[in-house]
C-alpha positions as a Python dict, from the first residue, in 0.01 Angstrom:
ca = {
    (1, 'M'): (0, 0, 0),
    (2, 'E'): (239, -299, 34),
    (3, 'A'): (411, -408, 343),
    (4, 'H'): (795, -407, 379),
    (5, 'Y'): (952, -664, 554),
    (6, 'G'): (1297, -640, 704),
    (7, 'S'): (1580, -874, 865),
    (8, 'R'): (1352, -953, 1195),
    (9, 'E'): (1056, -1045, 984),
    (10, 'I'): (1252, -1284, 734),
    (11, 'A'): (1435, -1432, 1054),
    (12, 'V'): (1084, -1530, 1195),
    (13, 'A'): (1005, -1675, 846),
    (14, 'A'): (1314, -1889, 852),
    (15, 'I'): (1279, -2007, 1202),
    (16, 'E'): (911, -2087, 1126),
    (17, 'I'): (1010, -2314, 794),
    (18, 'A'): (1276, -2489, 1011),
    (19, 'M'): (1052, -2554, 1284),
    (20, 'T'): (780, -2737, 1063),
    (21, 'D'): (776, -3102, 1140),
    (22, 'S'): (638, -3242, 841),
    (23, 'R'): (633, -3183, 469),
    (24, 'E'): (282, -3063, 453),
    (25, 'K'): (313, -2836, 733),
    (26, 'E'): (630, -2695, 583),
    (27, 'K'): (427, -2645, 224),
    (28, 'L'): (148, -2473, 405),
    (29, 'V'): (389, -2239, 593),
    (30, 'Q'): (562, -2158, 256),
    (31, 'E'): (222, -2076, 85),
    (32, 'E'): (135, -1825, 372),
    (33, 'L'): (455, -1672, 338),
    (34, 'K'): (450, -1638, -36),
    (35, 'K'): (146, -1438, -34),
    (36, 'K'): (349, -1194, 174),
    (37, 'G'): (583, -1202, -103),
    (38, 'I'): (864, -1406, 95),
    (39, 'R'): (1015, -1701, -53),
    (40, 'A'): (1111, -1977, 157),
    (41, 'A'): (1242, -2339, 165),
    (42, 'G'): (1303, -2618, 408),
    (43, 'V'): (1584, -2913, 432),
    (44, 'D'): (1604, -3215, 657),
    (45, 'C'): (1954, -3299, 766),
    (46, 'G'): (2152, -3473, 1037),
    (47, 'G'): (2449, -3676, 1097),
    (48, 'E'): (2767, -3630, 1307),
    (49, 'F'): (2781, -3245, 1345),
    (50, 'Q'): (3154, -3182, 1223),
    (51, 'S'): (3181, -3421, 946),
    (52, 'S'): (2820, -3274, 823),
    (53, 'I'): (2907, -2908, 804),
    (54, 'S'): (2981, -2877, 422),
    (55, 'K'): (2722, -3126, 334),
    (56, 'I'): (2449, -2885, 530),
    (57, 'I'): (2579, -2583, 374),
    (58, 'E'): (2563, -2717, 41),
    (59, 'R'): (2227, -2880, 99),
    (60, 'A'): (2097, -2514, 172),
    (61, 'V'): (2230, -2361, -179),
    (62, 'V'): (2074, -2659, -343),
    (63, 'S'): (1743, -2605, -200),
    (64, 'A'): (1748, -2227, -213),
    (65, 'K'): (1830, -2251, -579),
    (66, 'R'): (1565, -2524, -639),
    (67, 'E'): (1291, -2336, -467),
    (68, 'G'): (1369, -2013, -666),
    (69, 'I'): (1498, -1834, -344),
    (70, 'I'): (1816, -1756, -534),
    (71, 'N'): (1937, -1755, -887),
    (72, 'D'): (2268, -1927, -1006),
    (73, 'S'): (2480, -1648, -941),
    (74, 'H'): (2817, -1659, -750),
    (75, 'I'): (2702, -1396, -515),
    (76, 'E'): (2352, -1540, -418),
    (77, 'E'): (2494, -1868, -381),
    (78, 'G'): (2766, -1737, -150),
    (79, 'A'): (2495, -1533, 39),
    (80, 'V'): (2303, -1832, 146),
    (81, 'A'): (2630, -2021, 205),
    (82, 'G'): (2784, -1772, 437),
    (83, 'A'): (2446, -1731, 633),
    (84, 'A'): (2420, -2115, 659),
    (85, 'H'): (2767, -2154, 788),
    (86, 'E'): (2700, -1844, 1060),
    (87, 'A'): (2407, -2039, 1163),
    (88, 'L'): (2611, -2350, 1212),
    (89, 'M'): (2888, -2188, 1396),
    (90, 'Q'): (2629, -2050, 1661),
    (91, 'I'): (2568, -2398, 1769),
    (92, 'N'): (2941, -2529, 1720),
    (93, 'S'): (3017, -2555, 2080),
    (94, 'K'): (2705, -2728, 2192),
    (95, 'A'): (2713, -2974, 1882),
    (96, 'M'): (3100, -3058, 1832),
    (97, 'G'): (3143, -3429, 1865),
    (98, 'L'): (2771, -3518, 1868),
    (99, 'N'): (2499, -3609, 1630),
    (100, 'I'): (2255, -3372, 1482),
    (101, 'G'): (1895, -3405, 1333),
    (102, 'G'): (1659, -3142, 1210),
    (103, 'K'): (1607, -2898, 974),
    (104, 'I'): (1728, -2581, 785),
    (105, 'G'): (1474, -2297, 720),
    (106, 'I'): (1566, -2055, 431),
    (107, 'A'): (1384, -1735, 375),
    (108, 'R'): (1405, -1462, 110),
    (109, 'Y'): (1234, -1122, 92),
    (110, 'N'): (1395, -868, -154),
    (111, 'D'): (1782, -819, -58),
    (112, 'H'): (1717, -1006, 309),
    (113, 'I'): (1835, -1383, 327),
    (114, 'T'): (1820, -1563, 644),
    (115, 'V'): (1922, -1936, 717),
    (116, 'C'): (1808, -2110, 1029),
    (117, 'V'): (1922, -2417, 1160),
    (118, 'F'): (1702, -2592, 1425),
    (119, 'F'): (1852, -2920, 1545),
    (120, 'A'): (1838, -3177, 1815),
    (121, 'I'): (2186, -3246, 1955),
    (122, 'G'): (2313, -3538, 2149),
    (123, 'I'): (2344, -3917, 2144),
    (124, 'L'): (2062, -4175, 2145),
    (125, 'H'): (1766, -4032, 2296),
    (126, 'L'): (1965, -3752, 2529),
    (127, 'N'): (1919, -3478, 2298),
    (128, 'D'): (1942, -3087, 2376),
    (129, 'I'): (1784, -2855, 2143),
    (130, 'S'): (1962, -2551, 1940),
    (131, 'I'): (1886, -2292, 1693),
    (132, 'G'): (2132, -2128, 1478),
    (133, 'L'): (2053, -1798, 1259),
    (134, 'G'): (2238, -1642, 980),
    (135, 'H'): (2158, -1333, 769),
    (136, 'R'): (2293, -1191, 460),
    (137, 'A'): (2187, -852, 250),
    (138, 'L'): (2225, -866, -108),
}
């Protein structure tokens, strides 16, 4: 009997990918998720929050396409872009005017797509940590 995963499990997968601290760990998590039928990708990113929003969304879409999470359709690209935007807006009030650095995690199983942003937010070494999560169903 094949397991069925819902939005909660796919959210956990995206969070796991976003929290990896190296490409090697990211690849290990991807392989474990792939065994469950969950496709996933991670993207490192950072910079001044406000000016980086569109670039972060773009990187999420490009990474999802490159890793085979989504195809080249307007609907699937829009789902990732919308979920990434939602995740970023959840950390907006904390990050406005500050620098961010961290990772985006993207996960998909069947019609569930989740994007997680896991960032250090601050100036110099005075950082706070924040996580945002967006989900779309196709």
